[in-house]
N, C-alpha and C positions, 0 to 999 in steps of 0.2 A: 504494500499499499504506500502511495506517495506520502511524504511528510505533510501533515495538515497545516493549513494556514488559519490565522485567527482573524475574526471580524465580528463586531457587534457582540462580543462576549461569547461567541460560539466558535467551534472549530469545524473546518471544511476541508475536503479534498476533492479533486476532480477525478471521476471514474471514466476513463476513456472508453471502457467496454460499453458502458451504459449511456455515454454521452451526457453526463449530468454531474452537477455538484452534489456531493453527499455530506449531510450533516453528521459529524462524528458523535456529537453529544446526543444522547437519546432524549426522547420526549418532545420533539418538535416536528412540525410539518411546514414545508415551505416550497414554493416554486421559484427557482433561481434562474438567473440568466445563463446563457451558454458560455462555454469556454471561449475566450477571445480568439478570433480567427477561425471559429467553426462556421457551420452553415447558417447560424443565426437562430436555430431552434432552441427553445428553452428546455432545459432538463427539469424533471420533476423529482423532488425528494419525498419519499414516503417513509417517515419514521413512525415507529409504533410505541405508544405509551401503554405499557402493561399495567393492569390494576395492582394496587398494593394488596398483599395477602398476609394475614397474621396467622401464624401456625403454632399452636402450643405444642411443646414437647411433653410427652407422658412421663418422662424420666423422674421429675420431682413428685409425681403423684403418689398417693398411698397405694402400694402394690396389692394390698388386700381389698381395695375398693375401686378397681380400675373401671368397671362398668359405670359406676357413678361419676368417675372422673371424666370419662369421655362424654357422658351426657351433659356434664356441666360445661365442657368446652363448646358443645353444640349450642347450649342456651346462652353462652357468652358471645356468640357471633363469630367464632373461629371459622376461617375459610377452609382449613384442612387440619388434620391431626397427625403429628409425626411420632413414630415408634422408633426409638433408638435401639437397634438390634446389635448387640455386642456378643462376640463369641469367646472372649477370654484369650484370644490368640492375636488377632490383628490389633485389638485393644485389650487392656488388662481386665476390664469388667465383663460380666456375664449377665445378660438381661432377658429380653423377651423372646420366647419361642413362638412358633406360629399358632400353637393351640391357645395360648393366652390371648393373642390378638383376635383369633376367631371367636373366642368367648366374649370379647368386648364389642365385636362388630355390631350386634343387634342394638346396642345402646346409643348408636350414633348414626346420623344420616349424612354427615359430611365425609369427603374422601379421606382415606387413610394413606399415608405414605410410609414406607419402611426404609429407613436409612440403614443399609446393611454394612455395618462395620465388621466384616467377617472375611476370613480367608476362604477361598474356593467358593465364591458366590454361586457359580453355576450349579453346584450341588443342592442349593437351598432355594433358589428363586421360585420354583414351582410351589413350594410349601407356603410361601408368603403371598403369592397370588391366590392360592386356594383359601388362605386365611381371610381374604377380603381386602387386601391392599391394592388400591387403584394405581399407585405409583411405586416403583422400586428404584432406590438410589444406590448405584454401584460405585464403589470407590475405585478410581482409576488405578490405584496402587495395588489392588488385590488380584488383578487378573492380567495375564500376558496377552489375552485375546479379547480386548474390550469390545471391539466391533461385534464379535461372535456372541458375547454375553448379552449385549444390548439387543441384538436380533432375537435371542432366545426369550428375553423378557417380552418383547413385542408379540412373538409367536404364542406366548401363553395368555395374551390378552390384557396385559398391563402396560402402563406407560413407563418409559425408561428415563432415568436421569443419571448424571455422573457427578460424583463428589470429588473435590480436590483438597488434599491436605494443604496446610499453609506453605509448605516448601515445594509443592508440585506445580509446575508451570502450566499456563493455560493452553499451551500448544497441544497438549494430549487430547483435548476435546474437539479441536477444530475440524478434524477429519471424520468425526462421528456425529457432528452436530445435526446431520439430517435424520439421525436415529433417536434423538432425544427431545424432550420438551422443556428440560431444565438442567442447569448446572448449579451445583451446590458448592459455594466457596466457603470452606471452613475458616471461621474467624477465631478459632481456638484449635489446639491439637486434640483430636477426637479421643473419647474414652471416659471423660468425666464431666459432670455437670458443674455449674457454678464457677467456671473459669473466667479469667479476665479477658475482655475483648482485645484482639490484636489489631490495632488501628492501622498498622502498616499493610493490612490486606486491602485497604480501600483503593490504592493505585492498581492493585491486581483486579479488583472488581471493575474499575473503570476501563482498564485495558481489555478485559474480556468482553464487556458490553460493546466496545468499539469493534473488536474483531468479529463478534457475532453479527452485528449490524452490517458491517462492510462486506461480509461474506453472504449476505442474504438470509440470515437466520435471526431477524429481529423478533420473531415469534417466541424464541427460546428464552424462558425466564432465568433470572439469576437469584438463587436463594442464598441466604447467609445464615450460619448457625454457629453460635458460640458467643456468650457475653452480650447478647442483644437486650438492651434495656432502654428506659426513657433517655438515658444519657448518651447512648451510642447509636441508636437507630437512625438518627438524622444523617450521620456521616456515611453509614452504609447505603442509605437511600440516595443521597446526593451523588454518590459514586456510581450508582447504576443498578443497585439491587432492587427487586420488587417483591420478593417473598422473604419473610422474616420469621425465623424460629425463635421462640422465647420460652424458656423453661423457668429457671429459678426466679428471674425478675418478674415474670408474669404472675407467678404464685405469690410474690411478695407485695403485690398491691393491697394495701389495707382495705380499699373500697371494694375489692373483689375482682373476679376474673373479667366480668363484663366491662367494668371501668378500665381494667388493664388493656384488654383488646382494643377498646375504643381509643384510649390514649395513645397507644403505640401506633395505631393506624393513622391518627391525626398527625402525629409527629413525623411519620414517614412521608405522608402526603405533603405536609407543609415544606419539607426539605426539598421537594422537587421544584418548587417555584423560585 
């Protein structure tokens, strides 16, 4: 991609293949003039503003009352619910098997996503689809054949996404972006709840948004997970994220889950302006 130029507070580059100027920063639409010296036809920029989604993590919930917990997330206005699946190998902890998720599925009407922090995900994906997870998030670091794994998820009838650890470069998802609906940028190292947000992931989020948009994958969402709170969500949102996992911080709102979901959504939306 050519180096972008700055104008009116936004960044642009000229796409000679499409004969149009392209806005690098997400969330805007504009019809711009042609490249100087071209045939005079205007190029049209079509940028997509994806809706803000607030997604509670089940990890801080009372494991003895998970049905009640997911019902409470529904009532609070959550857009999805995330299950942090840990195998004790890829990450130290051991959490939710597919039977537990299946038992909680009747208590919720919103989509479930399984964040598979597991080695050998190919051996497990069918179980989590059968448990009722509409989206499976595969860590790029866990499989040498990411393209094949994502294709298997689709064949099973679920939607696929890719997760990236903080040290994993964005390049690993660019050639499988046609197979996914979302990229999860970890803003902590996976395996534990309640960790501090890694603010240096914000340039990575911005670079990923730019790369996806310029490659024609503006429909692919960017999710962030780790340390998302009232104090950090604006930075992630302004960088280009649109799906926000919140666990410990959401449970910590004294006014309750509904207030927490609404407050986080408002802060993320305000950061876009």
